[in-house]
KEKOLKE-658783 format. One record per residue (C-alpha): residue in one letter; chain; x, y, z. Coordinates in steps of 0.25 Angstrom, whole numbers. Last residue first. Layout:
N
+--------+--------+-------+-------+-------+
| residu | chaine |     X |     Y |     Z |
+--------+--------+-------+-------+-------+
|      A |      A |     X |     Y |     Z |
...
+--------+--------+-------+-------+-------+
END
This chain:
77
+--------+--------+-------+-------+-------+
| residu | chaine |     X |     Y |     Z |
+--------+--------+-------+-------+-------+
|      Q |      A |   176 |  -103 |    82 |
|      K |      A |   165 |  -103 |    93 |
|      N |      A |   154 |  -104 |    82 |
|      T |      A |   160 |  -117 |    77 |
|      K |      A |   160 |  -124 |    90 |
|      E |      A |   145 |  -120 |    93 |
|      I |      A |   140 |  -124 |    79 |
|      I |      A |   148 |  -137 |    81 |
|      K |      A |   141 |  -139 |    95 |
|      E |      A |   127 |  -137 |    89 |
|      A |      A |   130 |  -147 |    78 |
|      V |      A |   134 |  -157 |    88 |
|      I |      A |   122 |  -155 |    98 |
|      E |      A |   113 |  -155 |    86 |
|      S |      A |   118 |  -169 |    81 |
|      A |      A |   116 |  -175 |    95 |
|      I |      A |   102 |  -169 |    96 |
|      L |      A |    98 |  -175 |    83 |
|      D |      A |   104 |  -188 |    85 |
|      D |      A |    97 |  -189 |    99 |
|      V |      A |    84 |  -185 |    93 |
|      T |      A |    85 |  -195 |    82 |
|      A |      A |    89 |  -206 |    92 |
|      L |      A |    78 |  -203 |   101 |
|      F |      A |    68 |  -204 |    90 |
|      S |      A |    73 |  -217 |    84 |
|      G |      A |    72 |  -223 |    98 |
|      L |      A |    58 |  -218 |   100 |
|      S |      A |    53 |  -224 |    88 |
|      E |      A |    46 |  -220 |    75 |
|      S |      A |    53 |  -206 |    74 |
|      N |      A |    49 |  -191 |    72 |
|      I |      A |    59 |  -180 |    75 |
|      Q |      A |    56 |  -166 |    72 |
|      Y |      A |    68 |  -156 |    74 |
|      N |      A |    67 |  -141 |    75 |
|      V |      A |    78 |  -132 |    73 |
|      T |      A |    77 |  -118 |    79 |
|      R |      A |    85 |  -105 |    77 |
|      K |      A |    78 |  -101 |    64 |
|      D |      A |    68 |  -112 |    61 |
|      L |      A |    75 |  -125 |    56 |
|      N |      A |    68 |  -138 |    54 |
|      S |      A |    69 |  -152 |    57 |
|      E |      A |    63 |  -166 |    53 |
|      L |      A |    69 |  -179 |    59 |
|      Y |      A |    76 |  -191 |    54 |
|      N |      A |    76 |  -191 |    39 |
|      E |      A |    86 |  -179 |    39 |
|      N |      A |    92 |  -176 |    52 |
|      D |      A |   107 |  -178 |    49 |
|      I |      A |   106 |  -168 |    37 |
|      E |      A |    98 |  -158 |    46 |
|      L |      A |   108 |  -158 |    57 |
|      S |      A |   118 |  -148 |    52 |
|      N |      A |   107 |  -140 |    45 |
|      Y |      A |    99 |  -138 |    58 |
|      I |      A |   111 |  -135 |    66 |
|      L |      A |   117 |  -125 |    57 |
|      S |      A |   103 |  -118 |    55 |
|      A |      A |   101 |  -118 |    70 |
|      S |      A |   114 |  -112 |    73 |
|      E |      A |   112 |  -101 |    62 |
|      E |      A |    98 |   -98 |    67 |
|      N |      A |   103 |   -94 |    81 |
|      K |      A |   104 |   -98 |    95 |
|      Y |      A |    98 |  -112 |    92 |
|      N |      A |    85 |  -119 |    95 |
|      L |      A |    83 |  -134 |    94 |
|      T |      A |    69 |  -140 |    93 |
|      I |      A |    67 |  -155 |    94 |
|      E |      A |    54 |  -162 |    90 |
|      G |      A |    49 |  -175 |    93 |
|      K |      A |    41 |  -186 |    87 |
|      I |      A |    40 |  -201 |    90 |
|      K |      A |    31 |  -210 |    82 |
|      M |      A |    28 |  -224 |    87 |
+--------+--------+-------+-------+-------+
END
């Protein structure tokens, strides 16, 4: 069974979107496809099993949250 999904993340500005995209791109290679369009990052996830799909989505979201918190902390300093 093939499972496909898409996650779209919108940011306040292009700089934040670019920082997140570039930070996560290395970890995402070979697991999902992504593209950056101004303030939006799109992820296309394709998997052969539900377990693998859910693990990929969980890793992506967890990594995005960490990257976003780092950006927030560095912008406050």
